[in-house]
C-alpha positions in Angstrom: -13.7 -10.3 32.2 -11.0 -8.3 29.7 -12.3 -8.3 25.9 -10.5 -9.8 23.5 -9.3 -7.1 21.3 -10.7 -7.6 17.6 -8.1 -7.7 14.8 -9.3 -6.2 11.6 -9.7 -8.2 8.5 -8.5 -6.3 4.9 -9.2 -8.1 1.8 -5.9 -7.8 -0.2 -6.5 -6.5 -3.7 -3.3 -8.1 -5.4 -5.4 -12.0 -4.2 -7.4 -11.8 -7.2 -6.0 -9.4 -9.6 -2.5 -9.4 -11.0 0.1 -6.1 -12.2 -1.6 -5.5 -15.8 -5.2 -6.2 -14.4 -6.9 -3.4 -17.2 -8.6 0.0 -15.4 -11.8 -1.6 -15.9 -11.7 -4.6 -14.1 -9.6 -3.0 -11.1 -12.8 0.0 -10.9 -15.1 -2.4 -11.1 -13.5 -3.7 -7.8 -12.3 -0.5 -6.3 -9.3 -0.6 -6.8 -7.0 2.3 -7.9 -4.1 2.4 -10.2 -1.1 1.9 -7.8 -0.2 -2.3 -7.6 2.4 -2.9 -4.7 2.1 0.4 -2.1 5.2 -0.5 0.3 8.6 0.9 1.3 11.3 -0.6 3.7 12.4 0.4 7.1 16.1 1.5 7.3 16.0 0.8 11.2 14.4 -2.4 11.2 14.3 -3.5 7.9 11.1 -4.7 8.0 9.1 -4.2 4.5 5.2 -2.9 5.6 2.4 -3.1 2.3 -0.9 -1.1 3.1 -3.4 -3.7 1.5 -6.0 -1.4 1.0 -7.9 2.4 1.5 -7.0 4.1 4.8 -4.9 0.3 6.2 -2.4 2.3 7.9 0.5 -0.5 8.3 3.7 0.2 10.8 6.6 -1.1 10.9 8.3 -3.4 14.3 10.2 0.0 15.4 6.8 2.4 14.5 9.7 4.2 13.0 7.8 4.1 9.7 4.5 4.0 8.3 2.1 3.8 4.9 -1.3 3.9 4.3 -3.5 4.5 1.4 -3.8 0.9 0.1 -4.0 0.7 -4.3 -5.1 4.6 -4.1 -3.1 6.9 -2.4 0.6 7.3 -1.2 1.3 8.4 2.3 4.1 7.8 4.4 4.9 8.8 7.5 8.5 8.8 9.3 12.1 10.5 9.5 12.4 10.1 5.7 16.3 8.9 6.0 14.2 5.2 7.5 11.9 5.5 4.3 12.6 4.0 0.7 9.7 3.7 -1.0 9.0 0.5 -3.1 5.7 1.7 -4.5 4.5 -0.1 -7.6 2.0 1.3 -10.0 0.0 -1.2 -12.2 1.4 -2.0 -15.8 -1.3 1.1 -17.8 -1.6 3.8 -14.8 -0.5 7.2 -15.3 1.8 8.5 -12.1 1.3 11.9 -10.9 2.8 13.7 -13.4 0.6 12.3 -16.1 2.8 10.0 -17.6 1.5 6.9 -19.2 3.6 4.4 -17.4 
C-alpha cells in the first residue's frame, strides 16, 4: 500500500497582522520585518510568496524559488527570471539602516 504524501501546513502571519503592526507586537508573535516576501516569475508569470521562516516556495515552472517568510529574503533562480515584490512592514528598517 502506497503512503499518501503529508501536506505541510504553514501558518500565514498576514492572517493576524496588518502592514502597520508595530515591532513589539510582531516580536511577540515571532514575526520579522518583512510584510510580503514575494516574487514574480518572468517565465510563467506566477507570483509566489514565502509565508514563514523556511517556507521554500517554487513557481509552477520551477525557474525561481523564494524562502524566508517574514525573517529573511532568499531568492533562487536566474536573475532575469525574477521580479522581486518584497515589502517591509511600515516601521521596519531596511538592510542599509534606513527607516521606512
